[in-house]
C-alpha positions as CSV (number, residue, x, y, z in Angstrom):
1,M,-40.8,-40.9,107.2
2,G,-42.7,-40.8,110.8
3,L,-45.6,-42.4,109.8
4,F,-45.7,-45.0,112.6
5,N,-43.7,-45.9,115.7
6,R,-40.3,-47.7,115.3
7,W,-41.8,-50.2,118.2
8,S,-44.8,-51.4,116.1
9,L,-42.9,-51.8,112.8
10,N,-40.3,-53.8,114.9
11,V,-43.2,-56.3,116.0
12,I,-44.4,-56.3,112.5
13,F,-41.6,-57.5,110.8
14,V,-40.5,-60.0,113.9
15,F,-44.0,-61.4,113.3
16,A,-44.2,-61.3,109.5
17,S,-40.8,-63.2,109.4
18,L,-42.0,-65.9,112.0
19,I,-45.1,-66.4,109.6
20,Y,-43.1,-66.7,106.3
21,V,-40.9,-68.9,107.7
22,G,-43.5,-71.0,109.0
23,G,-44.8,-71.3,105.9
24,L,-41.7,-72.8,104.5
25,L,-42.4,-75.6,107.1
26,I,-45.6,-76.5,106.1
27,D,-45.6,-79.9,103.9
28,V,-46.1,-79.2,100.5
29,L,-49.9,-79.1,99.0
30,E,-51.2,-81.1,96.5
31,V,-51.6,-80.5,93.5
32,D,-49.7,-78.1,91.6
33,S,-47.0,-77.6,94.7
34,A,-46.5,-80.9,95.1
35,Q,-46.1,-81.7,91.3
36,Y,-43.6,-78.8,90.9
37,A,-41.9,-79.8,94.2
38,S,-41.8,-83.4,92.5
39,I,-40.6,-82.4,89.2
40,S,-38.0,-80.5,90.8
41,G,-36.4,-83.4,92.4
42,E,-36.3,-85.6,89.4
43,M,-34.4,-82.6,87.7
44,Y,-32.1,-82.5,90.7
45,R,-31.3,-86.4,90.6
46,N,-31.0,-86.4,86.4
47,G,-29.1,-83.3,86.5
48,N,-31.0,-82.3,83.1
49,Y,-31.9,-79.0,83.3
50,L,-32.7,-78.3,79.4
51,E,-35.5,-80.7,79.5
52,V,-37.9,-80.7,82.0
53,Q,-39.6,-84.4,82.5
54,Q,-42.1,-85.9,84.9
55,N,-41.5,-89.6,85.7
56,G,-39.1,-89.7,82.8
57,I,-42.0,-88.4,80.5
58,D,-41.4,-85.3,78.4
59,Y,-43.3,-82.5,80.7
60,L,-44.5,-79.6,78.6
61,D,-47.2,-77.3,80.8
62,K,-44.9,-74.8,82.6
63,P,-41.8,-72.9,81.8
64,P,-38.6,-73.9,83.7
65,L,-37.6,-71.3,86.5
66,V,-39.7,-72.8,89.5
67,F,-37.8,-76.3,88.5
68,W,-34.5,-74.6,88.1
69,T,-34.7,-72.7,91.1
70,A,-35.8,-75.4,93.2
71,S,-33.4,-78.0,92.4
72,W,-30.8,-75.3,92.9
73,M,-31.7,-74.9,96.3
74,Y,-32.0,-79.1,96.5
75,N,-28.3,-79.1,95.4
76,I,-27.2,-76.5,97.9
77,F,-29.8,-77.4,100.8
78,G,-31.0,-80.9,100.2
79,V,-34.7,-82.0,99.6
80,H,-37.1,-80.1,102.2
81,N,-40.0,-78.3,102.2
82,W,-38.4,-75.3,103.1
83,S,-35.5,-75.7,100.2
84,F,-38.4,-76.2,97.7
85,K,-40.3,-72.9,99.0
86,L,-37.2,-70.9,99.6
87,S,-36.7,-69.3,96.2
88,S,-40.0,-68.0,96.2
89,L,-39.5,-66.2,99.3
90,L,-36.3,-64.7,98.1
91,F,-38.1,-63.5,94.7
92,S,-41.3,-62.3,97.3
93,I,-38.5,-60.1,99.2
94,I,-37.3,-58.7,95.8
95,G,-40.8,-58.2,94.9
96,L,-41.2,-56.3,98.2
97,F,-38.4,-54.2,97.8
98,S,-39.4,-52.9,94.3
99,T,-42.9,-52.3,95.5
100,Y,-41.4,-49.8,97.9
101,K,-39.0,-48.4,95.3
102,V,-42.0,-48.3,92.4
103,G,-44.1,-46.4,95.0
104,Y,-41.4,-44.0,96.1
105,L,-40.2,-42.9,92.3
106,L,-43.8,-42.8,91.3
107,Y,-44.8,-41.0,94.6
108,N,-42.8,-40.6,97.4
109,K,-41.3,-42.7,100.0
110,R,-44.4,-42.9,102.6
111,T,-46.5,-44.0,99.5
112,G,-43.7,-46.5,99.0
113,F,-43.3,-47.9,102.7
114,V,-47.0,-48.2,102.9
115,A,-47.6,-50.1,99.6
116,M,-44.9,-52.4,100.8
117,L,-46.9,-53.1,104.2
118,V,-49.9,-53.6,101.9
119,L,-48.2,-56.2,99.7
120,L,-46.8,-57.9,102.7
121,T,-49.8,-58.6,104.3
122,C,-52.0,-59.1,101.7
123,Q,-53.3,-62.6,101.7
124,A,-52.0,-63.7,98.1
125,F,-48.7,-62.8,99.4
126,F,-48.6,-65.4,102.3
127,I,-50.5,-67.7,99.9
128,Y,-48.0,-68.3,97.2
129,N,-44.9,-68.8,99.7
130,H,-46.6,-71.2,101.6
131,D,-48.3,-73.3,98.8
132,V,-45.7,-72.3,95.9
133,R,-46.7,-72.3,92.0
134,T,-44.9,-69.7,89.8
135,D,-46.5,-66.7,91.3
136,A,-44.4,-65.5,93.8
137,L,-41.4,-66.1,90.7
138,L,-43.7,-64.2,88.4
139,S,-44.6,-61.2,90.6
140,G,-41.2,-60.5,92.2
141,A,-39.5,-60.4,88.6
142,V,-42.4,-58.5,86.9
143,I,-42.4,-55.3,89.8
144,F,-38.4,-55.3,89.9
145,S,-38.6,-54.6,86.1
146,I,-41.0,-52.1,86.5
147,W,-38.7,-50.8,88.9
148,Q,-35.9,-50.3,86.9
149,L,-37.6,-49.4,83.9
150,I,-38.9,-46.5,85.7
151,A,-35.5,-45.5,86.9
152,Y,-34.2,-45.7,83.5
153,L,-36.7,-43.2,82.3
154,Y,-35.9,-41.1,85.2
155,Y,-32.0,-41.3,85.1
156,K,-30.9,-42.6,81.9
157,K,-28.7,-45.5,82.9
158,W,-28.1,-48.4,80.4
159,I,-27.7,-50.3,83.9
160,N,-31.6,-50.0,84.7
161,L,-32.1,-50.4,81.2
162,I,-30.6,-54.1,81.1
163,F,-31.6,-54.8,84.6
164,G,-35.1,-54.0,83.5
165,F,-35.3,-56.3,80.5
166,A,-33.2,-59.0,82.0
167,A,-36.4,-59.0,84.6
168,I,-38.7,-59.4,81.9
169,G,-36.8,-62.6,80.5
170,V,-37.1,-63.9,84.2
171,A,-40.4,-63.3,84.4
172,M,-41.2,-65.0,81.3
173,L,-39.0,-68.1,82.6
174,A,-41.4,-68.0,85.6
175,K,-44.6,-67.9,83.2
176,G,-44.3,-67.5,79.8
177,P,-45.4,-64.4,77.7
178,I,-47.4,-62.9,80.6
179,G,-44.0,-61.8,82.0
180,I,-43.6,-59.3,79.2
181,M,-47.0,-58.3,78.4
182,V,-47.9,-56.9,82.1
183,P,-44.7,-54.7,82.0
184,A,-45.7,-53.5,78.5
185,L,-49.1,-52.6,79.6
186,A,-47.7,-50.9,82.7
187,M,-45.1,-49.3,80.9
188,G,-47.4,-48.2,77.8
189,S,-50.0,-46.8,80.3
190,Y,-47.3,-44.8,82.1
191,L,-45.9,-42.8,79.0
192,I,-49.3,-42.5,77.9
193,G,-50.4,-40.8,81.1
194,K,-47.5,-38.8,81.2
195,K,-47.5,-37.9,77.7
196,N,-44.2,-39.2,76.7
197,F,-45.1,-39.9,73.2
198,K,-41.8,-40.2,72.2
199,D,-40.3,-42.1,74.6
200,I,-42.7,-44.9,73.3
201,F,-40.7,-45.1,70.3
202,K,-37.1,-45.4,71.9
203,W,-34.7,-47.1,70.0
204,Q,-33.3,-48.5,73.5
205,W,-35.8,-50.7,73.8
206,L,-35.0,-52.6,71.0
207,V,-31.7,-53.3,72.8
208,G,-33.6,-54.5,75.9
209,L,-35.3,-56.6,73.8
210,C,-32.1,-58.5,72.9
211,V,-31.3,-58.4,76.6
212,T,-34.7,-60.2,77.2
213,A,-34.0,-62.5,74.1
214,F,-30.7,-63.6,75.7
215,V,-32.4,-64.5,79.3
216,L,-34.6,-66.4,77.3
217,L,-32.2,-68.6,75.2
218,P,-31.6,-71.6,77.8
219,M,-35.1,-72.2,77.8
220,S,-35.8,-71.5,74.3
221,Y,-32.8,-73.9,72.9
222,G,-34.1,-76.9,75.7
223,L,-38.0,-76.4,74.3
224,Y,-36.5,-76.6,70.6
225,T,-34.4,-79.3,71.4
226,Q,-36.6,-81.7,73.4
227,Y,-39.8,-81.1,70.9
228,D,-39.5,-79.1,68.0
229,A,-36.4,-81.1,66.8
230,H,-38.5,-84.4,67.4
231,P,-41.9,-83.9,65.4
232,E,-42.3,-87.4,65.7
233,K,-42.6,-87.6,69.6
234,E,-46.4,-88.0,70.8
235,L,-47.5,-85.8,73.6
236,A,-50.4,-86.2,76.2
237,L,-51.0,-82.7,76.9
238,P,-53.4,-81.3,78.9
239,P,-56.4,-81.1,79.4
240,N,-57.2,-84.0,76.8
241,Y,-54.3,-86.4,77.9
242,D,-56.1,-89.2,76.2
243,E,-55.2,-87.6,72.9
244,P,-51.8,-87.6,71.8
245,R,-50.4,-85.0,69.6
246,D,-47.5,-84.9,67.6
247,S,-45.3,-82.4,65.7
248,V,-45.9,-80.2,68.9
249,S,-43.4,-77.3,69.2
250,G,-42.6,-76.4,72.1
251,L,-41.6,-73.0,71.5
252,H,-45.3,-72.2,70.2
253,F,-46.7,-73.6,73.0
254,Y,-45.0,-71.4,75.4
255,Y,-44.6,-68.3,73.6
256,W,-48.4,-68.4,72.4
257,E,-50.9,-71.2,73.0
258,Q,-50.7,-71.8,76.7
259,S,-51.0,-68.1,77.5
260,F,-52.4,-66.2,74.5
261,G,-54.3,-69.3,73.7
262,R,-56.6,-69.4,76.7
263,I,-58.0,-65.9,75.2
264,T,-58.0,-66.7,71.9
265,G,-59.4,-70.4,72.4
266,E,-56.5,-72.1,70.8
267,N,-55.5,-73.4,74.2
268,E,-58.8,-76.4,74.7
269,W,-58.3,-75.5,78.8
270,K,-61.9,-74.0,79.5
271,D,-64.3,-73.7,82.2
272,A,-67.3,-72.2,83.6
273,S,-66.5,-69.1,85.1
274,G,-68.1,-66.0,84.0
275,P,-65.9,-62.2,83.5
276,D,-66.7,-61.5,87.1
277,F,-64.7,-64.2,88.6
278,F,-61.3,-62.5,89.5
279,F,-63.5,-60.0,91.1
280,G,-64.9,-62.3,93.8
281,I,-61.1,-63.8,93.9
282,F,-59.9,-60.2,94.7
283,A,-62.3,-59.5,97.6
284,Y,-60.6,-62.7,99.5
285,S,-56.8,-62.9,98.1
286,F,-56.3,-59.0,98.6
287,M,-57.7,-59.1,102.4
288,P,-57.5,-57.2,104.4
289,W,-57.2,-54.6,101.9
290,S,-59.6,-55.5,99.3
291,L,-62.5,-53.4,100.4
292,I,-60.1,-50.3,100.3
293,G,-59.1,-51.7,97.0
294,F,-62.2,-51.7,95.2
295,W,-62.9,-47.8,96.3
296,A,-59.3,-46.9,95.5
297,I,-59.2,-48.7,92.1
298,F,-62.5,-47.4,90.8
299,W,-61.8,-43.9,92.2
300,R,-58.5,-43.8,89.9
301,I,-60.5,-45.0,86.9
302,F,-63.2,-42.4,87.6
303,N,-60.6,-39.7,88.1
304,A,-58.6,-41.0,84.9
305,A,-61.3,-40.9,82.4
306,R,-62.4,-37.5,83.9
307,D,-59.0,-36.0,83.5
308,F,-58.6,-37.4,79.9
309,I,-61.9,-36.2,79.0
310,L,-61.2,-32.5,80.2
311,K,-57.5,-32.6,78.8
312,R,-56.3,-32.2,81.9
313,K,-52.7,-32.5,83.7
314,K,-50.4,-35.6,83.4
315,Q,-51.5,-38.7,85.2
316,E,-49.8,-41.3,87.0
317,W,-51.4,-44.4,84.9
318,L,-48.4,-46.9,85.3
319,T,-50.2,-48.5,88.3
320,L,-53.6,-48.2,86.8
321,G,-52.6,-49.8,83.6
322,G,-50.5,-52.4,85.5
323,F,-53.6,-53.2,87.3
324,V,-56.7,-52.8,85.0
325,L,-55.4,-53.6,81.7
326,P,-53.9,-57.5,82.8
327,F,-57.5,-57.9,84.9
328,V,-59.4,-57.4,82.0
329,A,-57.2,-59.6,79.9
330,F,-57.4,-62.5,82.6
331,S,-61.2,-61.9,82.8
332,T,-61.4,-62.8,79.0
333,S,-59.4,-65.8,79.2
334,H,-61.6,-69.2,78.6
335,F,-59.8,-70.9,81.8
336,K,-59.1,-69.3,85.2
337,L,-57.6,-69.8,88.1
338,D,-57.3,-67.7,91.5
339,H,-53.5,-67.2,91.2
340,Y,-53.6,-65.7,87.7
341,I,-54.4,-62.1,89.1
342,Y,-51.3,-62.4,91.4
343,V,-49.1,-60.4,89.3
344,T,-51.0,-57.2,89.7
345,Y,-51.1,-56.9,93.3
346,P,-48.0,-54.6,93.3
347,F,-49.7,-52.5,91.4
348,A,-52.7,-52.5,93.6
349,A,-50.5,-52.2,96.4
350,V,-49.4,-48.5,95.3
351,I,-52.8,-47.8,94.4
352,V,-54.2,-48.4,98.0
353,A,-51.1,-46.9,99.8
354,E,-51.4,-43.4,97.8
355,F,-55.4,-43.4,98.2
356,I,-55.1,-43.9,101.8
357,L,-52.5,-41.3,102.7
358,R,-54.2,-39.0,100.0
359,V,-57.6,-39.7,101.9
360,V,-56.0,-38.8,105.4
361,E,-54.3,-36.2,104.4
362,S,-56.4,-33.8,102.1
363,K,-59.7,-35.5,101.9
364,P,-63.0,-34.6,104.2
365,S,-62.7,-36.3,107.6
366,W,-65.9,-38.6,106.5
367,W,-63.7,-40.0,104.0
368,T,-61.4,-41.3,106.5
369,N,-64.7,-42.5,108.5
370,I,-66.0,-44.8,105.8
371,L,-62.1,-46.2,105.9
372,I,-62.1,-46.9,109.4
373,A,-65.4,-48.6,109.5
374,L,-64.4,-50.5,106.4
375,Q,-61.6,-52.1,108.1
376,G,-63.8,-52.6,111.3
377,L,-65.6,-54.9,108.9
378,V,-62.6,-56.4,108.1
379,I,-61.7,-57.1,111.6
380,A,-64.9,-58.9,112.3
381,T,-64.7,-61.2,109.4
382,C,-61.2,-62.1,110.1
383,L,-62.2,-62.9,113.6
384,V,-64.7,-65.1,112.8
385,V,-62.3,-66.7,110.8
386,I,-59.8,-67.2,113.7
387,Y,-62.9,-68.6,115.8
388,A,-63.7,-70.9,112.8
389,V,-60.3,-72.8,112.4
390,F,-58.8,-72.3,115.4
391,I,-61.8,-72.7,117.9
392,W,-64.0,-74.8,116.6
393,A,-62.9,-76.8,113.6
394,F,-59.4,-77.6,114.9
395,P,-59.0,-76.4,118.7
396,T,-55.3,-76.2,119.8
397,N,-53.8,-76.1,123.8
398,N,-50.5,-75.0,122.0
399,I,-49.5,-72.3,124.4
400,I,-47.2,-70.6,122.2
401,I,-49.4,-70.1,119.2
402,W,-52.2,-68.8,121.9
403,I,-49.7,-66.2,123.2
404,G,-48.8,-65.2,119.5
405,L,-52.0,-64.6,118.6
406,L,-53.7,-63.1,121.9
407,L,-50.5,-60.3,121.5
408,L,-51.4,-60.1,117.6
409,L,-55.1,-59.6,118.3
410,G,-54.5,-57.2,121.5
411,L,-52.4,-54.8,119.3
412,T,-55.4,-54.8,116.4
413,L,-57.9,-53.9,119.1
414,Y,-55.3,-51.0,120.4
415,F,-54.8,-49.4,117.5
416,Y,-58.4,-49.6,116.5
417,L,-60.2,-48.7,119.5
418,V,-57.6,-46.4,121.8
419,D,-54.9,-45.0,119.5
420,K,-56.2,-41.7,117.9
421,D,-54.2,-41.6,115.2
422,R,-56.5,-41.8,111.9
423,L,-53.7,-43.7,109.8
424,H,-52.7,-46.2,112.4
425,K,-56.5,-46.8,112.8
426,I,-56.4,-47.8,108.9
427,I,-52.8,-49.2,108.1
428,L,-51.5,-50.7,111.7
429,T,-55.2,-52.0,112.3
430,S,-55.3,-53.8,109.0
431,V,-51.5,-55.5,109.2
432,F,-51.9,-56.7,112.6
433,I,-55.3,-58.6,111.8
434,S,-53.7,-60.0,109.1
435,L,-51.1,-61.3,110.8
436,S,-53.3,-62.6,113.3
437,V,-55.1,-64.9,110.5
438,N,-52.2,-66.0,109.2
439,W,-50.0,-67.0,112.3
440,V,-53.1,-69.2,112.9
441,F,-53.0,-70.7,109.4
442,N,-49.1,-70.8,109.0
443,F,-48.6,-72.6,112.4
444,H,-51.4,-74.4,113.4
445,F,-54.0,-74.9,110.6
446,Y,-52.2,-75.8,107.7
447,P,-49.6,-78.1,109.5
448,T,-52.2,-79.6,111.0
449,I,-54.6,-80.8,108.2
450,S,-51.6,-81.2,105.7
451,E,-50.1,-83.8,108.0
452,E,-53.0,-85.6,109.1
453,Y,-55.4,-85.4,105.6
454,Q,-52.5,-85.6,103.0
455,I,-51.1,-89.1,102.3
456,G,-48.0,-88.6,100.2
457,K,-45.9,-88.2,103.1
458,K,-47.2,-91.0,105.3
459,V,-46.9,-93.1,102.5
460,A,-43.5,-92.4,101.8
461,L,-42.6,-92.9,105.2
462,C,-44.5,-96.3,105.4
463,I,-42.3,-97.5,102.3
464,S,-39.3,-96.2,103.8
465,E,-40.2,-98.1,107.2
466,N,-41.1,-101.4,105.6
467,N,-38.2,-101.3,103.5
468,I,-40.4,-101.8,100.6
469,D,-38.6,-101.4,97.1
470,P,-40.3,-98.1,95.6
471,E,-40.0,-100.3,92.1
472,N,-42.6,-102.8,93.6
473,V,-45.3,-99.8,94.5
474,I,-47.6,-98.5,92.1
475,I,-50.0,-95.8,92.8
476,S,-54.1,-95.8,91.6
477,K,-54.8,-92.9,89.5
478,N,-57.4,-92.0,92.0
479,A,-54.8,-91.2,94.7
480,Y,-52.2,-88.1,94.0
481,V,-48.6,-89.5,93.3
482,H,-46.6,-86.2,93.3
483,Q,-46.5,-85.6,97.1
484,I,-45.0,-89.4,97.5
485,N,-42.6,-88.8,94.6
486,F,-41.3,-86.0,96.4
487,Y,-41.4,-87.2,99.8
488,A,-39.9,-90.6,98.7
489,K,-37.4,-89.3,96.6
490,S,-38.5,-91.7,93.8
491,N,-40.6,-91.9,90.6
492,F,-43.9,-94.0,91.3
493,W,-46.5,-94.9,88.6
494,S,-50.1,-94.8,88.2
495,Y,-52.3,-97.1,86.9
496,S,-56.4,-97.3,86.8
497,T,-58.4,-99.8,88.8
498,E,-59.0,-101.7,85.5
499,D,-55.3,-102.1,84.8
500,L,-54.9,-103.1,88.7
501,V,-57.3,-105.7,87.8
502,N,-56.2,-106.9,84.4
503,L,-52.5,-106.8,84.5
504,D,-50.3,-108.8,86.7
505,F,-48.9,-106.9,89.8
506,K,-48.5,-110.3,91.9
507,N,-46.2,-109.8,95.0
508,K,-46.7,-105.7,94.2
509,Y,-47.8,-103.1,96.8
510,A,-50.4,-100.7,95.6
511,L,-52.1,-97.6,96.9
512,V,-55.8,-97.5,96.2
513,K,-59.2,-96.3,97.5
514,E,-61.6,-98.0,99.3
515,E,-64.1,-98.6,96.5
516,D,-61.1,-100.4,94.8
517,L,-60.8,-103.0,97.5
518,A,-63.4,-105.1,96.5
519,A,-62.3,-105.2,92.6
520,L,-58.8,-106.3,93.7
521,K,-59.8,-109.1,96.3
522,S,-61.7,-110.8,93.4
523,A,-58.8,-110.6,91.2
524,Y,-55.7,-111.3,93.4
525,T,-55.5,-114.6,96.0
526,K,-55.1,-112.1,98.7
527,V,-54.9,-108.5,99.1
528,E,-53.0,-107.6,102.5
529,I,-53.7,-104.3,104.2
530,V,-50.2,-103.0,105.1
531,E,-51.3,-99.7,106.0
532,E,-54.7,-97.0,106.0
533,F,-54.3,-93.4,105.3
534,N,-57.5,-90.9,105.9
535,Y,-57.2,-88.3,102.5
536,F,-58.9,-84.8,102.1
537,H,-57.9,-82.5,99.1
538,I,-56.9,-79.7,101.4
539,T,-56.8,-76.9,98.9
540,R,-60.5,-77.4,98.1
541,L,-61.9,-76.7,101.7
542,N,-65.6,-76.7,102.5
543,M,-67.7,-76.0,105.3
544,T,-68.6,-79.6,105.2
545,F,-64.8,-80.7,106.1
546,L,-64.3,-77.7,108.6
547,N,-67.6,-78.9,110.6
548,P,-66.0,-81.6,113.4
549,E,-69.4,-83.4,113.6
550,K,-69.6,-83.8,109.7
551,R,-65.5,-84.2,108.7
552,S,-66.1,-87.9,108.1
553,E,-68.1,-87.5,105.6
554,T,-65.8,-86.0,103.4
555,I,-62.9,-88.3,104.2
556,E,-61.3,-90.6,101.5
557,R,-60.1,-93.9,103.1
558,N,-56.6,-94.8,101.1
559,Y,-55.0,-98.0,101.7
560,L,-51.8,-99.4,101.2
561,V,-51.9,-103.0,100.2
562,Y,-50.1,-106.3,99.2
563,L,-51.0,-108.1,96.1
564,E,-50.6,-111.9,96.1
């Protein structure tokens, strides 16, 4: 391809590999990641893969793929941080290669390779490989399905059709109907843009849907036997846990309510976010490519609209439809979380890659100058972030981390200030500044704050060191229990402060907040403090916590106490 020097690519992939492996070793983060790790551990211990349970109680919130893959890894490697996250990393590798293949099939090898670099170094990709949820599984399966379906339309091979629709089934096992919605929107946009209207009604698609249905059979059977066959069950579903529902259909919940219900309002999850919510999310989670991304995507939308009005030549609408249409759908949802749009990022990566190469190769030089200036702003922003978390908030004297950081920053500045190649100034600069930030995050920042301010691992260790029977430990509802379940390899029950006071828990151990101590001391003869823990919800960072002088104001004290 001749885009970059081989030595620079070797450095990129060595450091990227180290950073992603470092992410595997970070403690599981509360709340979602620790919850999924805990549920997977319970599935591993009870061997029941068709019925998902949490603390022995039916769990109806997420499809089972993340639990299946993690528990399989536990069977092979044992229960560890890295074995829980390993399947997500493997799906991410599949996603990277599939993004390369999509860019290659739609444009050329150069576009595919740059798209792979963009996806590899965007912030969301790092996030969902150390704070594991369902996103890596979903994104990897979706973009793999797109690659296979494009290949099917190109080469007419049945194997591509089967793999494509099987991957859609896997994507739905990861996160429900969104796994088929995104490929349908992308492929529909592709066929309309290419004006291949007859291919929209190919009978072979029906065969593909049968393949998808076959992949979904285990989950569907499990849902039916766990829920639909037992209408008498009462389930406390989020967000209204205090209002149990009966006659709950697990099939309806997964195939409709949990996803589309958030758009129609049938799902009761709601928040106050507006339709512009995901613009801010894209701005930080697609860094260091988000500024170019905004320009590239709006430029593509403008050109697509213009070409449609003027009835110009056939257009590549796959990546545009795969990004914009789901983005709009998610923006209309009554409930939004940051990671909802991560599934669209492989499409954004291809759009950005094609745009950068087009600008450098065929647009006036001032276009390229603007891109270089935009990435200069990105470098400056990232340097501020590195200073804030690495020097100001949590300084370190670790020489290995410093050497790696200085090397990566040196390469960033070399390609931006010294190298004369305009493509290097845009792409390699962005890649190395992203690696610099995440070198600090994965080897220093997150390991430091997770070990110091998450309590689950410490509580589990304290229980083990003091030879405490887990059945004699109760957890206040104010404290997060999922991490404790995971690291103690057991199930703990949580109770309200009122329950701790009014029920008889004599000769038991309890994990409680500082404000609960007074109530307990009035209800029990003696409340003996066994261990004290400092807690902060580290996935909800704020400037007060980062400020060393004010950090103590944000810290919650939790205590493991013995009740007599």
